[in-house]
C-alpha positions in Angstrom: 9.4 10.8 -8.4 8.8 13.1 -5.5 11.8 14.5 -3.8 11.7 15.8 -0.2 14.2 18.0 1.7 15.1 15.2 4.1 15.9 11.8 2.8 14.0 10.1 5.7 10.7 11.2 4.1 11.2 9.5 0.8 11.3 5.9 1.9 7.6 5.4 1.3 8.1 6.3 -2.4 10.4 3.3 -3.1 7.5 0.8 -2.9 7.2 -1.1 -6.1 4.9 -3.8 -7.5 7.4 -6.5 -6.6 7.1 -5.6 -2.9 10.7 -6.6 -2.4 11.1 -3.6 -0.1 11.2 -4.4 3.6 8.7 -1.7 4.4 5.9 -3.4 2.5 3.1 -5.1 4.4 0.6 -7.1 2.2 -2.2 -6.6 4.7 -2.2 -2.9 3.9 -2.4 -3.4 0.1 -6.1 -4.2 -0.3 -9.4 -2.7 1.0 -10.8 -4.9 3.8 -14.4 -4.1 3.0 -15.8 -7.4 4.2 -15.3 -7.3 7.9 -13.9 -10.7 8.9 -14.4 -10.0 12.6 -18.2 -10.1 12.4 -18.0 -13.8 13.2 -19.9 -14.4 16.4 -17.5 -16.7 18.2 -14.6 -14.3 18.9 -12.4 -17.2 20.1 -11.6 -17.8 16.4 -10.4 -14.2 15.7 -6.7 -15.3 15.5 -7.6 -17.7 12.7 -8.9 -15.1 10.3 -6.9 -14.3 7.2 -3.8 -12.2 6.9 -0.3 -12.5 5.3 2.0 -10.4 7.5 1.9 -12.8 10.5 0.9 -16.3 11.3 -2.2 -15.3 13.1 -4.6 -12.5 12.6 -4.1 -9.6 15.0 -6.5 -6.9 13.9 -8.8 -7.1 16.8 -9.0 -6.1 20.5 -7.7 -9.0 22.6 -10.4 -8.4 25.2 -12.9 -9.7 22.7 -11.7 -13.2 23.4 -13.0 -14.3 26.8 -10.6 -15.8 29.4 -11.8 -19.3 30.3 -10.2 -19.2 33.7 -11.8 -15.8 34.6 -15.2 -16.9 33.4 -14.9 -20.1 35.5 -13.9 -18.2 38.6 -16.8 -15.7 38.0 -19.2 -18.5 37.9 -17.6 -20.1 41.0 -18.2 -16.9 42.9 -21.9 -17.0 41.9 -21.5 -14.0 39.6 -21.0 -11.8 42.7 -18.1 -10.1 40.9 -18.2 -8.6 37.4 -15.8 -10.0 34.8 -13.3 -7.2 35.3 -13.4 -7.6 39.1 -12.9 -11.3 38.8 -10.0 -10.7 36.4 -8.5 -8.2 39.0 -8.9 -10.7 41.8 -7.4 -13.6 39.9 -4.5 -11.9 38.1 -3.8 -8.5 39.6 -4.5 -8.5 43.4 -1.3 -9.5 45.2 -0.8 -12.5 47.4 -0.2 -10.1 50.4 -3.6 -8.5 49.8 -5.3 -11.9 49.8 -3.5 -12.7 53.1 -4.7 -9.5 54.5 -8.3 -10.5 53.6 -7.7 -13.9 55.2 -6.4 -12.2 58.4 -9.5 -9.9 58.6 -7.9 -6.6 57.6 -8.1 -6.1 53.9 -6.6 -2.9 52.4 -7.4 -3.4 48.7 -10.5 -1.5 47.7 -12.1 -4.5 46.0 -11.5 -6.8 48.9 -12.8 -4.2 51.3 -15.9 -4.0 49.2 -16.3 -7.8 49.4 -15.6 -7.9 53.1 -14.3 -10.6 55.4 -17.5 -12.6 54.9 -16.3 -13.2 51.4 -13.3 -15.1 52.7 -15.5 -17.1 55.1 -17.8 -18.1 52.2 -15.0 -18.9 49.8 -12.2 -19.9 52.1 -10.8 -22.8 50.0 -10.9 -20.7 46.8 -9.0 -17.8 48.4 -6.4 -20.2 50.0 -5.9 -21.7 46.5 -5.4 -18.3 44.9 -2.8 -17.4 47.6 -0.9 -20.6 46.7 -1.3 -20.1 43.0 0.0 -16.5 43.2 3.0 -17.8 45.1 3.8 -20.4 42.4 3.0 -18.2 39.3 6.3 -16.4 39.0 8.1 -19.7 38.8 5.7 -21.3 36.3 7.8 -21.5 33.1 10.0 -24.2 31.8 13.7 -23.7 32.0 15.7 -23.2 28.8 18.0 -26.1 28.0 20.6 -25.4 25.3 21.3 -28.3 22.9 24.7 -29.1 21.6 23.7 -27.8 18.1 22.1 -24.7 19.4 23.4 -21.3 18.4 20.8 -19.4 20.3 21.2 -18.2 23.8 18.7 -17.6 26.7 18.2 -13.9 26.5 16.5 -13.9 29.9 18.7 -16.3 31.8 17.9 -14.6 35.1 14.1 -15.2 34.7 12.6 -17.4 37.3 11.5 -20.9 36.3 10.1 -24.0 38.0 13.5 -25.4 38.8 14.0 -22.5 41.3 11.4 -24.2 43.6 12.2 -26.9 46.0 10.6 -29.7 43.9 10.0 -32.3 46.6 8.8 -29.7 49.2 6.4 -28.1 46.6 5.0 -31.4 45.5 4.4 -32.4 49.1 2.6 -29.2 49.8 0.4 -29.3 46.7 -0.5 -32.9 47.4 -1.4 -32.1 51.0 -3.6 -29.2 49.8 -5.2 -31.4 47.2 -6.1 -34.0 49.8 -7.4 -31.4 52.2 -9.6 -29.6 49.7 -13.3 -30.6 49.7 -14.6 -28.6 46.7 -14.1 -30.7 43.6 -13.2 -27.7 41.4 -10.6 -26.4 43.9 -9.3 -30.0 44.2 -8.9 -30.2 40.4 -7.0 -26.9 40.4 -4.4 -28.2 42.8 -4.2 -31.2 40.5 -3.5 -28.8 37.6 -0.7 -27.2 39.6 0.9 -30.7 40.2 0.7 -31.5 36.5 2.1 -28.1 35.5 5.0 -28.2 38.0 6.1 -31.6 36.8 5.8 -30.5 33.2 7.9 -27.4 33.7 10.6 -29.2 35.7 10.8 -31.7 32.9 9.5 -34.6 35.0 7.3 -35.7 32.1 6.4 -39.2 33.4 5.4 -37.7 36.8 3.3 -35.1 34.9 1.4 -37.9 33.2 0.9 -39.8 36.4 -0.2 -36.6 38.2 -2.9 -36.1 35.5 -4.2 -39.6 36.0 -4.1 -39.4 39.8 -5.2 -35.9 40.5 -7.1 -34.5 37.6 -8.9 -37.2 35.6 -10.7 -38.9 38.6 -12.5 -35.6 39.3 -15.4 -35.8 36.8 -15.3 -32.2 35.7 -14.6 -31.3 32.1 -14.5 -27.5 32.4 -11.7 -25.0 31.8 -9.5 -26.4 34.6 -9.6 -29.8 33.0 -8.5 -28.4 29.6 -5.8 -26.3 31.3 -4.5 -29.5 32.8 -4.8 -31.3 29.5 -2.8 -28.6 27.9 0.1 -29.3 30.4 -0.3 -33.1 29.9 0.0 -32.7 26.1 3.2 -30.7 26.7 4.7 -33.4 28.8 3.7 -36.0 26.2 5.5 -33.9 23.6 8.6 -34.0 25.8 8.3 -37.8 25.9 7.9 -37.8 22.1 4.4 -39.2 22.3 3.5 -37.0 19.4 0.3 -38.7 18.4 -1.2 -38.5 22.0 0.2 -34.9 22.4 -1.5 -33.8 19.1 -4.8 -35.3 20.1 -4.8 -33.7 23.5 -3.8 -30.3 22.1 -6.6 -30.8 19.6 -9.0 -31.3 22.5 -7.7 -28.1 24.1 -8.1 -26.3 20.8 -11.7 -27.5 20.4 -12.9 -26.9 24.0 -11.1 -23.7 25.1 -11.6 -20.1 24.1 -8.4 -18.3 25.0 -6.0 -21.2 24.4 -6.8 -21.9 20.7 -3.9 -20.1 19.2 -1.3 -21.7 21.6 -2.9 -25.1 21.2 -2.8 -24.9 17.5 0.9 -24.0 17.5 1.6 -26.8 19.9 -0.1 -29.4 17.7 2.6 -29.1 15.0 0.4 -30.3 12.2 3.2 -30.2 9.6 2.5 -33.5 7.7 -0.4 -35.6 6.4 0.3 -38.3 9.0 -0.5 -35.9 11.8 -3.9 -35.0 10.3 -4.6 -38.7 9.6 -4.0 -39.6 13.2 -6.4 -36.9 14.4 -9.1 -38.0 11.8 -8.8 -41.6 13.0 -9.4 -40.6 16.6 -12.3 -38.2 15.7 -15.5 -40.0 16.5 -18.1 -37.3 17.2 -19.3 -34.9 14.5 -17.9 -32.0 16.4 -14.4 -33.6 16.4 -14.6 -34.4 12.7 -15.8 -30.9 11.9 -12.9 -29.4 13.8 -10.4 -31.6 12.1 -11.7 -30.6 8.7 -11.3 -26.9 9.8 -7.7 -27.4 10.8 -6.9 -29.2 7.5 -8.6 -26.5 5.5 -6.8 -23.8 7.6 -3.4 -25.3 7.0 -3.8 -26.1 3.3 -5.5 -23.0 2.0 -5.0 -23.4 -1.7 -8.7 -24.3 -2.1 -10.6 -24.7 1.1 -14.0 -25.4 -0.5 -13.6 -29.3 -0.5 -13.1 -29.1 3.3 -15.9 -26.6 3.7 -18.2 -29.0 1.8 -17.4 -31.7 4.4 -18.0 -29.3 7.2 -21.3 -28.2 5.7 -22.5 -31.8 5.6 -21.8 -32.2 9.3 -23.2 -28.8 10.5 -24.1 -25.9 8.1 -24.5 -23.7 11.2 -21.0 -24.3 12.4 -19.2 -21.2 13.5 -15.9 -22.4 12.2 -17.4 -22.8 8.7 -18.0 -19.1 8.9 -14.4 -18.6 9.7 -13.4 -20.5 6.6 -15.8 -18.4 4.5 -14.4 -15.2 5.9 -10.9 -16.3 5.1 -11.9 -17.3 1.6 -13.6 -13.9 0.9 -10.6 -12.1 2.3 -8.3 -14.0 -0.1 -10.6 -13.0 -3.0 -10.6 -9.4 -1.9 -6.9 -9.1 -2.4 -7.3 -9.7 -6.1 -10.4 -7.7 -6.6 -9.8 -4.8 -4.3 -6.1 -3.8 -4.3 -5.2 -0.4 -3.0 -3.6 0.3 -6.4 -4.5 -1.2 -9.7 -1.2 -1.6 -11.5 -1.0 -1.0 -15.3 1.7 -2.3 -17.6 1.7 1.1 -19.3 3.2 2.5 -16.1 5.9 -0.1 -15.9 9.0 -0.8 -17.9 7.7 -3.7 -20.0 7.7 -4.7 -23.6 4.8 -4.3 -26.0 4.4 -8.1 -26.0 4.0 -8.3 -22.2 1.6 -5.4 -22.3 -0.7 -7.0 -24.8 -0.6 -10.2 -22.9 -1.7 -8.5 -19.7 -4.5 -6.7 -21.4 -5.7 -9.8 -23.1 -5.7 -11.7 -19.8 -7.6 -8.8 -18.1 -10.2 -8.5 -20.9 -10.7 -12.2 -20.7 -11.2 -12.1 -17.0 -13.6 -9.2 -17.1 -15.7 -10.9 -19.7 -16.4 -13.6 -17.1 -17.7 -11.1 -14.5 -19.6 -8.7 -16.8 -21.7 -6.4 -14.6 -25.4 -6.2 -15.1 -26.1 -3.4 -17.5 -29.2 -1.2 -16.9 -31.4 -1.1 -20.0 -31.5 2.5 -21.3 -35.1 3.3 -22.1 -35.5 6.3 -24.5 -38.7 8.2 -25.3 -39.7 8.8 -28.9 -38.5 12.4 -28.6 -35.1 11.4 -27.2 -34.6 9.0 -30.1 -35.2 11.9 -32.5 -32.7 14.1 -30.6 -30.1 11.4 -30.6 -30.6 10.8 -34.3 -29.9 14.4 -35.2 -27.0 14.6 -32.8 -25.4 11.6 -34.5 -26.3 13.0 -37.9 -24.7 16.4 -37.4 -22.3 15.8 -34.6 -20.3 12.9 -36.0 -19.9 9.4 -34.6 -18.3 8.7 -31.3 -15.5 6.9 -33.1 -14.5 10.1 -34.8 -14.1 11.9 -31.5 -10.9 11.7 -29.5 -9.6 12.3 -26.1 -11.8 13.8 -23.3 -14.6 14.6 -25.7 -15.0 11.0 -26.6 -14.9 9.9 -23.0 -17.5 12.5 -22.0 -19.9 11.3 -24.6 -20.2 7.7 -23.5 -23.6 6.0 -22.9 -24.4 4.2 -19.6 -23.9 0.9 -21.4 -20.4 1.9 -22.6 -19.5 3.2 -19.1 -20.7 -0.1 -17.5 -18.8 -2.3 -19.9 -15.5 -0.5 -19.7 -13.0 -3.2 -18.6 -11.0 -0.6 -16.6 -14.0 0.2 -14.4 -12.9 -0.7 -10.8 -13.4 -2.9 -9.0 -12.4 -5.8 -11.2 -10.2 -8.9 -11.0 -6.6 -7.9 -10.9 -4.1 -10.5 -11.9 -1.2 -8.7 -10.2 -2.6 -9.4 -6.8 -0.6 -11.2 -4.1 0.1 -14.9 -4.6 -1.7 -14.9 -8.0 -3.6 -18.1 -8.7 -5.0 -18.5 -12.2 -8.0 -20.3 -10.8 -9.0 -17.4 -8.5 -12.0 -16.4 -10.6 -13.3 -20.0 -10.7 -12.9 -19.9 -6.9 -15.2 -16.9 -6.8 -17.8 -18.8 -8.7 -17.5 -21.9 -6.5 -17.6 -19.9 -3.3 -20.7 -18.1 -4.4 -22.4 -21.4 -5.1 -21.4 -22.6 -1.7 -22.7 -19.5 0.2 -25.9 -19.5 -1.9 -26.8 -23.0 -0.8 -25.6 -22.5 2.8 -27.7 -19.4 3.3 -30.8 -21.5 2.5 -29.9 -24.1 5.2 -28.3 -22.0 7.9 -30.3 -19.8 10.2 -27.4 -17.3 10.5 -27.8 -14.1 8.4 -24.0 -14.2 8.0 -24.3 -16.4 4.9 -26.7 -13.9 3.3 -24.2 -11.1 3.9 -21.4 -13.3 2.5 -23.5 -14.1 -0.6 -24.4 -10.5 -1.2 -20.7 -9.5 -0.9 -19.6 -12.1 -3.5 -22.2 -10.8 -5.9 -20.8 -7.4 -5.3 -17.3 -8.7 -6.4 -18.9 -10.2 -9.5 -20.5 -6.8 -10.3 -24.0 -8.2 -9.8 -25.0 -5.1 -7.8 -28.7 -5.6 -8.3 -28.6 -9.2 -7.0 -26.4 -8.1 -4.1 -28.7 -5.3 -3.1 -31.8 -7.5 -3.3 -30.2 -9.9 -0.8 -29.2 -7.1 1.5 -32.7 -5.6 1.5 -34.2 -9.0 2.6 -31.9 -9.5 5.6 -33.6 -9.1 9.0 -31.1 -9.0 11.8 -30.5 -7.4 15.2 -26.8 -8.1 15.3 -25.1 -4.7 15.4 -22.0 -6.0 13.5 -24.1 -7.5 10.8 -26.1 -4.3 10.6 -23.0 -2.2 10.1 -21.7 -4.5 7.4 -25.0 -4.4 5.6 -25.1 -0.6 5.7 -21.6 -0.4 4.3 -22.4 -2.8 1.5 -25.5 -1.0 0.5 -23.4 2.2 0.1 -20.9 0.3 -1.9 -23.5 -1.2 -4.3 -25.1 2.2 -4.8 -21.9 4.0 -5.7 -20.2 1.3 -7.8 -23.3 0.7 -9.8 -23.8 4.3 -10.8 -22.9 4.6 -14.5 -21.8 8.2 -14.4 -20.8 10.6 -11.6 -22.6 13.8 -12.6 -23.6 16.9 -10.6 -26.9 15.3 -9.4 -25.1 12.2 -8.1 -22.5 14.4 -6.4 -25.3 16.1 -4.5 -26.6 12.6 -3.5 -23.1 11.6 -2.3 -23.0 14.7 0.0 -26.5 14.3 1.2 -26.5 10.6 2.0 -22.8 9.5 2.3 -20.9 12.6 3.5 -19.4 10.5 6.4 -17.4 8.6 3.8 -16.0 11.6 2.0 -15.7 14.5 4.5 -12.5 14.0 6.5 -12.9 14.2 10.2 -10.3 16.1 12.2 -8.7 13.7 14.6 -6.5 15.1 17.3 -3.4 12.9 17.6 -1.5 12.5 20.8 2.1 13.0 19.8 3.2 11.5 23.1 1.4 8.2 22.4 4.3 6.7 20.5 3.2 3.2 21.5 0.3 3.6 19.0 2.6 4.5 16.1 1.9 2.4 13.0 5.0 2.0 10.8 2.9 1.4 7.7 0.4 4.3 8.2 -3.3 4.0 8.3 -5.1 0.9 7.3 -7.0 1.3 4.0 -10.6 2.1 4.7 -14.0 2.0 3.0 -13.8 5.8 2.6 -10.4 5.3 0.8 -11.9 2.7 -1.5 -14.9 4.9 -2.4 -12.5 7.8 -3.1 -10.6 5.5 -5.5 -13.9 4.4 -7.2 -15.0 8.0 -7.8 -11.5 9.0 -9.0 -11.6 6.1 -11.5 -15.1 7.1 -12.7 -13.9 10.7 -13.4 -10.9 9.3 -15.2 -13.1 7.1 -17.5 -15.4 10.0 -18.0 -12.6 12.2 -19.3 -12.6 14.5 -16.2 -8.9 14.1 -15.5 -8.6 17.2 -13.4 -11.2 16.0 -10.9 -9.8 12.4 -11.0 -6.3 13.8 -10.2 -7.5 15.9 -7.3 -9.4 13.0 -5.7 -6.0 11.3 -4.9 -3.5 14.1 -5.1 -2.9 17.7 -4.1 -2.5 20.6 -6.6 1.2 20.9 -5.5 1.9 17.4 -6.7 1.6 18.6 -10.3 5.2 19.9 -9.8 6.5 16.3 -10.0 4.7 15.6 -13.3 4.0 18.9 -15.0 2.3 17.2 -17.9 0.6 19.8 -20.1 -2.7 18.0 -20.8 -3.2 17.0 -17.1 -2.3 20.5 -15.9 -4.8 22.0 -18.3 -7.6 19.7 -17.1 -6.8 20.5 -13.5 -6.9 24.2 -14.3 -10.2 23.9 -16.1 -11.7 22.4 -12.9 -10.0 25.2 -10.8 -11.7 27.8 -13.0 -15.1 26.0 -13.2 -17.9 28.3 -11.9 -20.7 27.0 -9.8 -19.0 24.0 -8.4 -21.2 21.4 -6.6 -20.9 21.0 -2.9 -19.0 17.7 -3.5 -16.6 19.5 -5.8 -16.0 22.3 -3.3 -15.6 20.3 -0.1 -14.1 17.0 -1.4 -12.1 17.9 -4.5 -11.3 21.6 -4.4 -9.9 21.2 -0.9 -6.8 19.6 -2.5 -5.9 22.9 -4.1 -3.5 23.2 -1.3 -0.7 25.6 -0.4 1.0 26.5 -3.6 0.6 30.2 -2.9 -0.9 32.1 -5.7 -2.7 29.4 -7.8 -2.9 31.4 -11.0 0.9 32.1 -10.8 1.5 28.4 -10.2 -0.3 27.4 -13.4 1.3 30.2 -15.3 4.8 29.1 -14.3 4.1 25.5 -15.5 2.8 26.8 -18.8 5.7 29.2 -19.2 8.1 26.4 -18.5 6.6 24.2 -21.2 6.7 27.1 -23.7 10.4 27.5 -22.9 11.1 23.9 -23.5 9.4 24.3 -26.9 11.5 27.4 -27.6 8.4 29.5 -27.8 10.0 32.4 -25.9 7.2 34.9 -26.6 4.5 32.7 -25.2 6.8 31.9 -22.2 7.2 35.6 -21.5 3.5 36.1 -21.6 2.9 33.4 -19.0 5.8 34.5 -16.8 4.3 37.9 -16.8 1.3 36.5 -15.0 3.5 34.5 -12.6 5.2 37.4 -10.7 3.4 36.3 -7.5 4.7 32.8 -7.8 5.4 31.7 -4.2 8.1 29.2 -5.0 8.0 25.5 -5.8 6.0 24.1 -2.8 8.4 21.8 -0.9 8.3 20.7 2.7 10.8 20.2 5.5 10.5 17.1 7.6 11.9 17.1 11.1 11.7 14.4 13.8 12.4 14.7 17.5 11.9 12.3 20.4 9.7 14.8 22.2 7.4 16.0 19.4 7.7 13.3 16.8 7.5 14.4 13.2 6.8 18.0 12.3 6.2 19.2 8.7 6.8 22.8 7.7 6.8 24.6 4.3 10.2 25.2 2.9 11.4 28.8 3.1 13.7 29.8 0.3 16.8 31.8 1.0 17.0 35.2 -0.7 19.6 34.1 -3.3 18.2 30.5 -3.7 16.5 29.2 -6.8 12.8 28.8 -6.0 11.5 27.8 -9.3 11.2 31.3 -10.7 14.0 33.6 -9.3 17.8 33.5 -9.0 18.9 31.8 -12.3 22.6 32.2 -13.1 23.8 33.5 -16.5 25.8 30.2 -16.6 22.6 28.7 -18.0 23.9 30.2 -21.3 27.3 28.6 -20.8 28.8 25.2 -21.5 30.0 22.2 -19.5 33.6 22.1 -18.2 32.9 18.6 -17.0 29.7 16.7 -16.4 29.0 16.6 -12.7 25.5 17.4 -11.5 26.5 17.3 -7.9 29.2 20.0 -8.2 28.5 23.7 -7.8 27.6 25.4 -11.1 30.8 27.4 -11.1 32.8 24.2 -11.2 30.7 22.3 -13.8 29.8 25.2 -16.0 31.7 28.0 -17.8 30.2 31.3 -19.0 30.4 32.4 -22.6 31.4 35.9 -23.6 28.3 38.0 -23.0 29.9 41.4 -23.8 27.7 42.0 -26.8 24.6 41.0 -24.8 24.3 43.3 -21.8 20.7 42.3 -21.2 22.0 38.9 -19.9 22.2 39.6 -16.2 24.3 37.7 -13.7 21.1 36.6 -12.0 17.7 36.5 -13.6 14.2 35.5 -12.9 12.2 33.5 -15.6 10.5 36.6 -17.0 13.9 38.3 -17.5 15.3 35.1 -18.9 12.5 34.8 -21.5 13.0 38.5 -22.4 16.7 37.9 -22.9 16.0 34.9 -25.2 13.6 37.0 -27.3 16.3 39.6 -27.8 18.9 36.9 -28.6 16.4 35.4 -31.1 16.0 38.8 -32.8 19.8 39.3 -33.0 20.2 35.8 -34.3 18.2 36.7 -37.4 21.3 38.7 -38.5 24.2 37.4 -40.6 27.3 38.4 -38.5 29.4 36.9 -35.8 27.1 38.5 -33.2 24.1 36.6 -34.7 26.1 33.4 -34.7 26.9 33.9 -31.0 23.2 34.7 -30.2 22.1 31.4 -31.8 24.8 29.5 -30.0 23.7 31.0 -26.6 20.1 30.0 -27.3 21.2 26.5 -28.3 23.2 26.3 -25.1 20.3 27.3 -23.0 18.0 24.7 -24.6 20.6 22.0 -24.2 21.5 23.0 -20.6 17.9 22.9 -19.5 17.2 19.5 -21.2 17.4 16.2 -19.5 21.1 16.1 -20.2 21.9 19.6 -19.0 23.3 20.9 -15.7 20.2 23.1 -15.4 17.7 20.4 -16.2 15.5 21.4 -13.3 14.7 24.8 -14.5 11.7 24.1 -16.7 10.3 20.9 -15.1 9.3 22.4 -11.7 12.2 21.1 -9.7 14.4 22.8 -7.2 17.7 21.2 -8.1 19.2 18.8 -10.6 19.6 15.8 -8.3 18.4 12.6 -9.8 14.7 11.5 -10.0 12.0 10.1 -12.2 11.9 13.3 -14.2 15.3 12.6 -15.6 14.7 9.0 -16.8 14.5 8.6 -20.6 12.4 5.4 -20.5 9.2 7.2 -19.3 9.3 10.3 -21.4 7.7 8.9 -24.5 4.3 8.1 -22.9 1.4 10.3 -23.5 -0.3 9.0 -20.3 0.9 5.9 -18.5 -2.2 5.9 -16.2 -5.0 3.6 -17.1 -7.4 3.7 -14.2 -6.9 6.9 -12.2 -4.1 9.1 -10.9 -3.4 7.3 -7.7 0.3 6.8 -6.8 0.9 9.7 -9.2 4.3 10.4 -7.8 5.6 6.9 -8.6 5.6 7.4 -12.4 6.8 10.4 -14.3 5.4 11.3 -17.7 6.4 14.9 -18.5 6.7 15.6 -22.2 10.1 14.6 -23.7 12.7 17.1 -24.8 13.0 18.1 -28.5 16.7 18.0 -29.0 16.2 19.2 -32.6 15.3 22.6 -31.2 18.8 23.2 -29.8 20.4 21.5 -32.8 18.6 23.9 -35.1 20.0 27.0 -33.3 23.4 25.4 -33.3 23.2 24.9 -37.0 22.4 28.6 -37.5 25.4 29.5 -35.3 27.7 27.1 -37.2 26.6 28.5 -40.5 27.2 32.1 -39.5 30.4 31.7 -37.5 33.8 32.2 -39.1 35.8 31.3 -36.0 37.2 27.8 -36.3 37.5 27.4 -32.5 33.9 28.5 -32.0 32.8 26.1 -34.7 34.5 23.2 -32.9 32.7 24.1 -29.7 29.3 24.4 -31.5 29.8 21.0 -33.1 30.6 19.4 -29.8 27.4 20.9 -28.3 25.4 19.6 -31.3 26.9 16.1 -30.9 25.9 16.2 -27.2 22.3 17.1 -28.2 22.4 14.3 -30.7 23.3 11.9 -27.9 20.0 12.9 -26.3 18.1 11.8 -29.4 19.9 8.4 -29.3 19.0 7.9 -25.6 15.4 8.6 -26.4 15.4 6.1 -29.2 17.2 3.5 -27.1 14.7 3.8 -24.3 11.7 3.0 -26.5 13.4 0.5 -28.8 11.5 -2.8 -28.8 12.9 -5.7 -26.8 11.2 -9.1 -27.0 13.0 -10.8 -24.2 13.5 -10.3 -20.4 15.5 -11.6 -17.5 13.6 -14.9 -17.4 14.9 -15.8 -20.8 17.6 -18.5 -20.4 19.5 -16.9 -23.2 19.2 -13.4 -21.9 23.0 -12.7 -21.7 23.7 -13.6 -25.3 20.5 -11.9 -26.6 21.3 -8.7 -24.6 24.9 -8.7 -26.0 23.7 -9.1 -29.6 21.1 -6.3 -29.0 23.8 -4.0 -27.6 26.0 -4.6 -30.6 23.1 -3.8 -32.9 22.4 -0.6 -30.9 26.0 0.5 -30.9 26.1 0.0 -34.7 23.0 2.1 -35.1 24.4 4.7 -32.8 27.5 5.1 -34.9 25.6 5.2 -38.1 22.8 7.6 -37.2 23.7 9.4 -34.0 27.4 10.3 -34.4 27.0 12.8 -37.2 28.5 15.8 -35.5 31.2 13.8 -33.6 32.4 12.5 -37.0 32.3 16.0 -38.5 34.3 17.4 -35.6 36.9 14.6 -35.9 37.2 15.1 -39.7 37.4 18.9 -39.8 38.4 20.3 -36.4 40.6 17.7 -34.8 43.5 20.2 -34.9 41.8 23.0 -32.9 42.6 23.8 -29.3 39.0 23.4 -28.4 39.0 19.8 -29.6 42.2 19.0 -27.7 40.7 20.6 -24.6 37.5 18.6 -25.0 39.5 15.4 -25.3 41.0 16.1 -21.9 37.7 16.7 -20.2 35.4 14.2 -21.9 36.6 10.6 -21.8 34.0 9.4 -24.3 35.0 12.0 -26.8 38.6 11.1 -26.3 37.8 7.5 -26.9 35.8 8.4 -30.1 38.7 10.5 -31.5 41.1 7.6 -31.0 
């Protein structure tokens, strides 16, 4: 797992499939390719689908019109624009309006309107003056109940009880009676209902509505503003049925009050819905009631959608339900990361179950396969290729992947996008839901005049991999709606790219020529001072991100691992998983001549700041050769790595003024940088096992008198050269040869996963813990199944071969005549043997998990079995040490420093 210099930077790496982490947001974990917000009636935007909050918030609030502003704009005969009306109603102060009334306006807008505006709309301006006086007080006071453990955090805030109730009621009543314009009159009635509601005079609020609002036969926004207040008073009187019905009317007839009215309805039980359905008489009311029921109970909205369809197939709220349904499907078909059981710590049984389920699901959504038409000559060429080149089944690895036909590439079950059972809130009927929804949209598009349904149908066919059917629908759509046009354009791009069987050079040229906007990153200048726009979860996944993943997956399936890796990662990321096969594939791409424009601008740009790229690759190869004890090959590689710039790490700093700044790590002159400054203690042995202590405390040097070429501090080239000399000396038969073999064994053990210097040959800067040092993931050849996204979350470097160090120790043991040295060598051999056991234990089969009710007893039995095996097969050298060298000073000293060895000896 990737390690940064500052711990603050690593929090994003702790995200796991379980999403138990508090930093996870489910609305960032799928590609929102179907734009929900293209619905025409923007008043329903809050009711689109998301998981992270009760209402959808991914839109500009100005898209939802303010009913009150629109009503005032109309009242003023559209003399003012919407923004000017909004300014007049909400922002211009009471004093400014009084100045207009007195004939000397100072506000620029009021000066523009002139004193004649007041003369023409005297009653309206007088009402606004009164409304602005009341507005600061128009909230209900907080009353703490005897069981409440909350407190009023804003106890000093004004509320309606701060007004002189009787005086204010009298004034509003007088103004109501004096007003001649019915709309202004109704507005005073609204203020009377609201004042009584907020002062908890609920009965008076009901009476005020009957007396001052209802008699005026206007059913515009003011009426529903008043009805909203009436319903609140009814809730206070526990008239819940009436309150729900009136909130329902507000929800149905207002634009900007839908969200608050829905919350106020409190539709938490079947009885509440039944009450609304009984009162619903018009088709519009019934349609809205079905919408609310489908919105609340979203397990399967299609039955409600069918009822809504029967009432009005052109209903805007039916489109909202469809958008929500598609969004739910997207989360299973288009996750930002396709998890694979191979990359998780699961048993073989679970693994096969997952694959079987996935293969079964993909069979239901098999893409349309293009028929491959071959000419007579092509058939002859293919015949001889098969005759002399061998069958595809005989080929392995990348060569087999690269030689796949279009049919094979299309039918690959790992070809994204596909149904992913690890999506959020997994429902085993999700795929049936896709079929049912497609049938519904297919019939609705025939009856509705809105192109929305054609777009929805085309998108569902895209999810089912029917790219031809999807494209045909899109080509037939005729629309002038700019949002629809943008969605159609995007979907045509999606269909083109995901339906391409193989990404070759010709198609890469097509991508750059026609779709460069999705792949070429645009430089965006960020305002570091605009901290209000900071998004804790990062950027929302985009269409460009999805297409990048698709291309990366195609390369992976085609056997072009290097290109697949670089689509999602930087070259420097190889340091965290320096897997030989992957590194080789990335290097092959690096050295590829005549790269296409796509390869140069989109892929090769991720060959980022590792300094000298050739030295970077050579260091990785040299490290691998060292771990395999091939010191000659390691020296050859290290000889080409003299210009190695150091393991590319970054420093992360954050200040209030500048925000986060990222700078390359600069290594101190004596600091280990991945190549230089290696202590000769690497040939020593443990005094005690503590990775966090300085090496001088944890390690002790051997006697290097006979080996002057072992320097106090070395680089890797010098280290490899020293090992070659030790190996040559080790071919002798004397005590010096014994010591040489022991030193080689020490180095191989000390740089293994168990050793203090475990970081030296795995491209790490220190030995602090991380994914590289987990035994459970070291036995996988490649845990990635779809592409190399989230590369840093799973380590798969090749495992250590502890037999290499044991073999050198055996030579040393055979040649040595010093009993104390033999005891030390045997202890080192026993330590290496421990590593072999840990490797076995990590991959040992386990056919039960935490969900098993008998987990504890099964785990205990398994542990006993493992302990028995450990003592029988992996305690060879401990037993020999105990039997033959228990009387040595070395053994006694080891018993004092190693508690486990002490326990074993007893």
